[in-house]
TIDOGU-834928 format. One record per residue (C-alpha): residue number from 1; x, y, z; residue in one letter. Coordinates in steps of 0.25 Angstrom, whole numbers, padded with zeros to 4 digits. Each point is the difference from the previous one (the first is absolute). Layout:
<nodes>
+-----+-------+-------+-------+--------+
! num !  east ! north !    up ! residu !
+-----+-------+-------+-------+--------+
! NUM !     X !     Y !     Z !      A !
...
+-----+-------+-------+-------+--------+
</nodes>
This chain:
<nodes>
+-----+-------+-------+-------+--------+
! num !  east ! north !    up ! residu !
+-----+-------+-------+-------+--------+
!   1 !  0001 !  0000 !  0001 !      X !
!   2 !  0004 !  0015 ! -0003 !      X !
!   3 !  0000 !  0007 !  0010 !      X !
!   4 !  0005 !  0015 ! -0003 !      X !
!   5 !  0005 !  0007 !  0014 !      X !
!   6 ! -0002 !  0016 !  0001 !      X !
!   7 !  0011 !  0003 !  0010 !      X !
!   8 !  0008 ! -0012 ! -0005 !      X !
!   9 !  0013 !  0006 !  0002 !      X !
!  10 ! -0001 !  0005 !  0015 !      X !
!  11 !  0004 ! -0007 !  0014 !      X !
!  12 ! -0017 ! -0009 !  0000 !      X !
!  13 !  0001 !  0001 ! -0015 !      X !
!  14 !  0012 ! -0007 ! -0003 !      X !
!  15 ! -0003 ! -0010 !  0011 !      X !
!  16 ! -0013 ! -0004 ! -0006 !      X !
!  17 !  0006 ! -0002 ! -0013 !      X !
!  18 !  0009 ! -0009 !  0005 !      X !
!  19 ! -0010 ! -0008 !  0008 !      X !
!  20 ! -0011 !  0001 ! -0012 !      X !
!  21 !  0014 ! -0007 ! -0012 !      X !
!  22 !  0002 ! -0010 !  0011 !      X !
!  23 ! -0015 ! -0005 !  0001 !      X !
!  24 !  0001 !  0000 ! -0016 !      X !
!  25 ! -0007 !  0011 ! -0003 !      X !
!  26 !  0006 !  0011 ! -0012 !      X !
!  27 !  0001 !  0012 !  0009 !      X !
!  28 !  0005 !  0012 ! -0005 !      X !
!  29 !  0003 !  0010 !  0008 !      X !
!  30 ! -0005 !  0015 ! -0005 !      X !
!  31 !  0006 !  0014 !  0004 !      X !
!  32 !  0004 !  0014 ! -0007 !      X !
!  33 !  0015 ! -0006 ! -0002 !      X !
!  34 ! -0004 ! -0014 ! -0008 !      X !
!  35 ! -0010 !  0009 ! -0008 !      X !
!  36 ! -0013 !  0002 !  0008 !      X !
!  37 ! -0004 !  0011 !  0006 !      X !
!  38 ! -0014 !  0001 !  0005 !      X !
!  39 ! -0002 !  0015 !  0003 !      X !
!  40 ! -0001 !  0001 ! -0016 !      X !
!  41 ! -0003 ! -0013 ! -0006 !      X !
!  42 !  0015 ! -0003 ! -0007 !      X !
!  43 !  0001 ! -0014 ! -0001 !      X !
!  44 ! -0012 ! -0005 !  0007 !      X !
!  45 ! -0009 ! -0005 ! -0014 !      X !
!  46 !  0012 ! -0007 ! -0003 !      X !
!  47 !  0004 ! -0006 !  0012 !      X !
!  48 ! -0013 ! -0004 !  0005 !      X !
!  49 ! -0003 ! -0008 ! -0013 !      X !
!  50 ! -0004 ! -0015 !  0002 !      X !
!  51 !  0001 !  0002 !  0014 !      X !
!  52 ! -0009 ! -0006 !  0008 !      X !
!  53 !  0003 !  0007 !  0015 !      X !
!  54 !  0004 !  0013 !  0003 !      X !
!  55 !  0008 !  0004 !  0014 !      X !
!  56 !  0001 !  0013 !  0005 !      X !
!  57 !  0010 !  0002 !  0010 !      X !
!  58 !  0005 !  0014 ! -0005 !      X !
!  59 !  0001 !  0012 !  0010 !      X !
!  60 !  0000 !  0014 !  0000 !      X !
!  61 !  0014 !  0008 ! -0003 !      X !
!  62 ! -0005 !  0010 !  0010 !      X !
!  63 ! -0007 ! -0001 !  0012 !      X !
!  64 ! -0006 !  0015 ! -0002 !      X !
!  65 ! -0016 ! -0001 !  0002 !      X !
!  66 ! -0001 !  0008 ! -0014 !      X !
!  67 !  0009 ! -0010 ! -0005 !      X !
!  68 ! -0002 ! -0011 !  0004 !      X !
!  69 ! -0017 !  0001 ! -0003 !      X !
!  70 !  0005 !  0003 ! -0016 !      X !
!  71 !  0010 ! -0012 !  0000 !      X !
!  72 ! -0011 ! -0011 !  0006 !      X !
!  73 ! -0010 !  0006 ! -0008 !      X !
!  74 !  0006 !  0004 ! -0015 !      X !
!  75 !  0007 ! -0015 !  0002 !      X !
!  76 ! -0011 ! -0008 !  0005 !      X !
!  77 ! -0008 !  0004 ! -0011 !      X !
!  78 !  0010 ! -0001 ! -0010 !      X !
!  79 !  0002 ! -0014 !  0003 !      X !
!  80 ! -0014 ! -0003 !  0001 !      X !
!  81 ! -0004 !  0006 ! -0013 !      X !
!  82 !  0012 ! -0009 ! -0007 !      X !
!  83 ! -0003 ! -0012 !  0008 !      X !
!  84 ! -0013 !  0000 ! -0004 !      X !
!  85 !  0002 !  0003 ! -0015 !      X !
!  86 !  0012 ! -0012 !  0001 !      X !
!  87 ! -0012 ! -0008 !  0004 !      X !
!  88 !  0008 ! -0002 !  0016 !      X !
!  89 ! -0010 ! -0010 !  0007 !      X !
!  90 !  0004 !  0004 !  0013 !      X !
!  91 !  0006 !  0013 !  0007 !      X !
!  92 !  0009 ! -0002 !  0015 !      X !
!  93 !  0005 !  0012 !  0006 !      X !
!  94 !  0006 !  0001 !  0013 !      X !
!  95 ! -0004 !  0010 !  0011 !      X !
!  96 !  0001 !  0003 !  0014 !      X !
!  97 ! -0008 ! -0007 !  0012 !      X !
!  98 ! -0008 !  0011 !  0007 !      X !
!  99 ! -0001 !  0010 ! -0013 !      X !
! 100 ! -0014 !  0002 !  0003 !      X !
! 101 !  0003 !  0006 !  0014 !      X !
! 102 !  0011 !  0008 ! -0003 !      X !
! 103 ! -0007 !  0010 ! -0007 !      X !
! 104 !  0008 !  0012 !  0005 !      X !
! 105 !  0012 ! -0004 ! -0007 !      X !
! 106 ! -0001 !  0006 ! -0015 !      X !
! 107 !  0010 ! -0016 ! -0004 !      X !
! 108 ! -0012 ! -0008 !  0006 !      X !
! 109 ! -0010 !  0010 ! -0005 !      X !
! 110 !  0006 ! -0003 ! -0015 !      X !
! 111 !  0002 ! -0017 !  0003 !      X !
! 112 ! -0016 !  0001 !  0002 !      X !
! 113 !  0000 !  0008 ! -0013 !      X !
! 114 !  0007 ! -0013 ! -0007 !      X !
! 115 ! -0008 ! -0010 !  0007 !      X !
! 116 ! -0014 !  0009 ! -0004 !      X !
! 117 !  0004 ! -0001 ! -0015 !      X !
! 118 !  0003 ! -0016 !  0001 !      X !
! 119 ! -0014 ! -0002 !  0004 !      X !
! 120 ! -0007 !  0008 ! -0008 !      X !
! 121 !  0009 ! -0004 ! -0012 !      X !
! 122 ! -0008 ! -0013 ! -0002 !      X !
! 123 !  0013 ! -0008 ! -0001 !      X !
! 124 ! -0002 ! -0012 !  0009 !      X !
! 125 !  0013 !  0004 !  0011 !      X !
! 126 !  0005 ! -0003 !  0013 !      X !
! 127 !  0007 !  0009 !  0010 !      X !
! 128 !  0011 ! -0003 !  0009 !      X !
! 129 !  0001 !  0009 !  0012 !      X !
! 130 !  0012 ! -0002 !  0006 !      X !
! 131 !  0006 !  0005 !  0013 !      X !
! 132 !  0011 !  0013 ! -0002 !      X !
! 133 !  0016 ! -0007 ! -0004 !      X !
! 134 !  0013 !  0002 !  0009 !      X !
! 135 !  0003 !  0009 ! -0011 !      X !
! 136 ! -0006 !  0011 !  0006 !      X !
! 137 !  0007 ! -0005 !  0016 !      X !
! 138 !  0012 !  0011 ! -0004 !      X !
! 139 ! -0012 !  0011 ! -0003 !      X !
! 140 ! -0007 ! -0003 !  0013 !      X !
! 141 !  0012 ! -0003 !  0010 !      X !
! 142 !  0006 !  0014 !  0002 !      X !
! 143 !  0015 !  0000 !  0007 !      X !
! 144 !  0002 !  0009 !  0010 !      X !
! 145 !  0013 !  0007 !  0003 !      X !
! 146 !  0006 ! -0011 !  0009 !      X !
! 147 ! -0004 ! -0009 ! -0010 !      X !
! 148 ! -0011 ! -0006 !  0007 !      X !
! 149 ! -0012 ! -0006 ! -0010 !      X !
! 150 ! -0014 !  0006 !  0005 !      X !
! 151 ! -0013 ! -0001 ! -0008 !      X !
! 152 ! -0001 !  0013 ! -0006 !      X !
! 153 ! -0016 !  0007 !  0005 !      X !
! 154 ! -0004 !  0001 ! -0014 !      X !
+-----+-------+-------+-------+--------+
</nodes>
């Protein structure tokens, strides 16, 4: 089965592509440096040709409220349109546990919009709600002047 992984060269995507290939699937990593840009639509039609499933594990390059909203709204809209036109039969998206409850955050508002666009698309879908990843620990832990780790109040 051909499975296209949007964000397939990143932290999560590269591991997913590796696992899918180990299970005998044709897993295709898609990212801007592979010629696929979900914001502009560049390369989407080509990479999705003959795909059965698309998995979106991409993330916004900016966490500023307006930028992250624009990223998820535009990229998800473009991806859903291209996937539908290509005959993709299932859309999988990585989201975050608690998205619906953390709406004071611009990032989580944008993830909620992404989820709603997917649900309203008419395409069969799975939304995987995962907990935050360990790579964010450095941002959470704040070193004091004595070098003692502490958790930031935010």
